[in-house]
Each structure stands twice: as C-alpha cells, then as structure tokens.
DOFI-372246 format. One line per field, with one value per residue: x, y, z of N, C-alpha, C, CB in turn; residue number from 1. Coordinates in steps of 0.05 Angstrom, whole numbers, plus 5000, padded with zeros to 4 digits. Each point is the difference from the previous one (the first is absolute). Last residue first. Glycine has a CB too. Layout:
BEGIN
n_X: [X,...]
n_Y: [Y,...]
n_Z: [Z,...]
ca_X: [X,...]
ca_Y: [Y,...]
ca_Z: [Z,...]
c_X: [X,...]
c_Y: [Y,...]
c_Z: [Z,...]
cb_X: [X,...]
cb_Y: [Y,...]
cb_Z: [Z,...]
n: [NUM,...]
% end
This chain:
BEGIN
n_X: [1564,4973,4937,4948,4975,4920,4998,4895,4970,4930,5019,5022,4945,5041,4917,5031,5054,4959,4911,5002,5034,4937,4930,5034,5009,4916,4934,4923,4988,5094,4992,4910,5040,5078,4935,4948,5086,5024,4907,5004,5090,4963,4919,5060,5055,4916,4965,5088,4996,4903,5023,5077,4939,4930,5070,5030,4904,4986,5084,4969,4910,5043,5059,4921,4910,4912,5013,5077,5091,4993,4904,4953,5056,4991,4904,5002,5060,4943,4919,5040,5029,4910,4960,5061,4980,4905,5006,5046,4937]
n_Y: [7442,4977,4912,5008,4902,4997,4896,4967,4983,5072,5050,5115,5081,5060,5004,4975,4917,4970,5042,4974,4910,5000,5034,4936,4932,5016,4996,5057,5093,5020,4942,5038,5088,4973,4967,5084,5048,4946,5011,5095,5003,4949,5057,5078,4963,4977,5089,5039,4945,5021,5094,4993,4953,5066,5069,4954,4990,5094,5024,4943,5037,5089,4978,4962,5056,4989,5103,5032,4998,4906,4971,5084,5041,4919,5001,5098,4989,4920,5052,5078,4939,4957,5091,5034,4915,5009,5097,4977,4929]
n_Z: [6777,5105,5017,5096,5043,5075,5042,5027,5092,4961,4891,4978,4944,4937,4948,4907,5017,5089,4990,4904,5029,5077,4939,4932,5072,5045,4901,4963,5027,4977,4919,4983,5021,4944,4933,5016,4998,4920,4967,5029,4959,4922,5006,5014,4925,4951,5028,4979,4917,4992,5025,4937,4936,5024,4993,4917,4977,5032,4952,4925,5013,5012,4922,4952,5059,5040,5001,4911,4965,4961,5012,5019,4928,4945,5026,4981,4922,4976,5026,4953,4927,5008,5011,4930,4950,5029,4981,4915,4984]
ca_X: [5019,5006,5025,4998,5026,5000,5020,5015,5022,5013,4986,5012,4993,5024,5001,4992,5014,5030,5009,4999,5020,5026,5001,5003,5026,5017,5018,5003,4977,4998,5022,4994,4979,5012,5015,4981,4991,5022,5003,4978,5006,5022,4989,4984,5019,5013,4981,4998,5025,5000,4982,5013,5022,4987,4992,5024,5010,4982,5006,5026,4995,4987,5019,5019,5021,5009,4998,4976,5001,5027,5019,4994,5005,5029,5009,4990,5015,5027,4999,4996,5026,5019,4991,5007,5029,5007,4994,5020,5024]
ca_Y: [4997,5026,5000,5020,5008,5017,5021,5004,4982,4994,4982,4973,4983,4991,5010,5028,5017,4997,5011,5030,5010,4998,5021,5026,5002,5018,4988,4971,4987,5008,4988,4972,4998,5005,4975,4979,5006,4994,4971,4990,5008,4983,4973,5000,5002,4974,4981,5006,4992,4971,4992,5007,4981,4975,5004,5000,4972,4985,5008,4988,4971,4996,5005,4977,4999,4972,4987,5001,5022,5009,4978,4984,5017,5001,4974,4998,5017,4989,4976,5010,5011,4977,4986,5018,5000,4973,5000,5017,4984]
ca_Z: [4978,4987,4984,4979,4991,4976,5002,4975,4998,5025,5018,5001,5024,5013,5028,5002,4981,5001,5026,4998,4981,5013,5021,4986,4989,5016,5020,5000,5012,5028,5015,5003,5020,5026,5006,5007,5027,5019,5002,5016,5028,5009,5003,5025,5023,5002,5011,5028,5012,5001,5022,5026,5004,5008,5027,5016,5000,5017,5028,5007,5003,5026,5022,5001,4980,4998,5026,5016,5020,5007,5002,5024,5024,5003,5011,5027,5017,5002,5018,5027,5009,5004,5024,5023,5002,5010,5028,5013,5002]
c_X: [5016,5020,5002,5028,4996,5029,5001,5020,5015,5022,5015,4984,5014,4995,5025,5004,4993,5013,5030,5010,5000,5022,5027,5002,5005,5028,5017,5018,5005,4977,4998,5022,4992,4980,5014,5013,4979,4991,5021,5001,4978,5007,5021,4987,4985,5020,5012,4980,5000,5025,4998,4982,5014,5021,4987,4993,5025,5009,4983,5008,5026,4994,4987,5019,5019,5022,5011,5002,4978,5001,5027,5020,4996,5008,5030,5010,4992,5018,5027,4999,4997,5027,5019,4992,5010,5031,5007,4996,5021]
c_Y: [5026,4996,5027,5001,5020,5008,5015,5022,5001,4979,4997,4983,4973,4982,4991,5011,5030,5021,4999,5012,5030,5011,5000,5022,5027,5003,5020,4989,4970,4986,5007,4985,4971,4997,5003,4974,4979,5005,4992,4970,4989,5005,4981,4972,4999,5000,4973,4981,5005,4989,4969,4991,5004,4978,4974,5002,4997,4970,4985,5007,4986,4971,4996,5004,4977,4997,4971,4984,4998,5020,5009,4978,4984,5016,5000,4974,4998,5017,4988,4977,5010,5010,4977,4986,5017,4998,4973,5000,5015]
c_Z: [4996,4978,4986,4986,4976,4993,4974,5005,4973,4995,5026,5020,4998,5025,5015,5028,5003,4982,5002,5026,4998,4982,5014,5020,4987,4989,5014,5022,5004,5014,5030,5016,5005,5022,5028,5007,5009,5029,5020,5003,5019,5030,5010,5005,5026,5023,5004,5014,5031,5013,5003,5023,5027,5004,5011,5030,5017,5002,5019,5029,5008,5005,5027,5024,5005,4980,5000,5026,5020,5023,5011,5004,5025,5025,5003,5013,5029,5018,5004,5020,5029,5010,5007,5026,5024,5004,5013,5031,5015]
cb_X: [4970,4989,4999,4963,5021,4953,5027,4961,4976,4958,4980,5046,4956,5022,4951,4968,5000,4995,4957,4961,4996,4984,4950,4975,5000,4973,5001,4992,4970,5020,5028,4975,4983,5034,5008,4967,5008,5033,4985,4972,5024,5018,4967,4992,5032,4994,4963,5011,5024,4972,4974,5024,5006,4959,4993,5026,4980,4962,5013,5014,4962,4979,5025,4996,4997,4954,4960,4975,5022,5012,4977,4952,4986,5005,4961,4959,5006,4995,4953,4975,5011,4976,4953,4994,5003,4959,4963,5002,4989]
cb_Y: [4967,5025,4949,5027,4956,5017,4973,4986,4970,5010,4976,5018,5024,5041,5001,4991,4962,4951,4986,4997,4957,4960,4996,4982,4950,4985,4960,5002,5034,5044,5003,5002,5045,5030,4992,5022,5049,5012,4996,5038,5041,4999,5009,5050,5027,4993,5026,5048,5010,4999,5042,5039,4997,5013,5049,5020,4993,5032,5045,5003,5002,5045,5032,4993,5049,4985,5029,5007,5029,4991,4978,5011,5041,4996,4978,5026,5032,4981,4992,5040,5013,4974,5012,5041,4993,4980,5033,5028,4978]
cb_Z: [4978,5042,4994,5024,5014,5011,5032,4971,5033,5026,4960,4989,5003,4983,5000,4963,4969,5009,5021,4969,4974,5025,5006,4961,4993,5039,4973,4952,4979,4988,4959,4957,4987,4979,4951,4970,4992,4964,4952,4984,4985,4953,4964,4994,4972,4951,4977,4990,4957,4959,4991,4978,4950,4974,4992,4962,4954,4988,4984,4952,4966,4995,4970,4950,4995,5014,5009,4959,4966,4953,4962,4994,4974,4950,4979,4987,4961,4954,4985,4982,4952,4964,4989,4972,4950,4978,4991,4959,4957]
n: [89,88,87,86,85,84,83,82,81,80,79,78,77,76,75,74,73,72,71,70,69,68,67,66,65,64,63,62,61,60,59,58,57,56,55,54,53,52,51,50,49,48,47,46,45,44,43,42,41,40,39,38,37,36,35,34,33,32,31,30,29,28,27,26,25,24,23,22,21,20,19,18,17,16,15,14,13,12,11,10,9,8,7,6,5,4,3,2,1]
% end
C-alpha cells in the first residue's frame, strides 16, 4: 500500500510539472494561441489586400475608363483639346 501511495504521488508530481513547467505547459499553449491569432489576423489582411488588387486588375482588363483615370491622377495626363487648371490653396 505504501508503494502505491508513493507511486501515485510521484505520478501526480510528474503530471503537475508537465502541466505548469514542461514542454506543453499552459503558458506555452497560451503563447502559441496568441501567435496563431496574430498570424490569422495578418492572413486576413493579406487576403483583403489580394482581393482589392484582383478587383483592380479586373477593372483594368474590362475597360479604358480605369486606365484613363489612373493616367490622369497618377501621371497628370490630359486629353487633346482639354485645358488643365491647377487650383492652389
């Protein structure tokens, strides 16, 4: 009976050690979950960015209006027979 009690106490101590300090401890699991949450957030941001870029590519493929708009705003281009006015504040 004495050996069984010592064995049970040793097993309890062993499992308590693994639970609080060992490889799969509570703190490590919490840190891994936090890291996974951060990665999921980053993944969602990248998916949203990819979706926006894909929509822009579809717009560019579909018509000339988008290309013209980008040329006007990004490159400052104007059509023939247009007058460019710049308003300074």
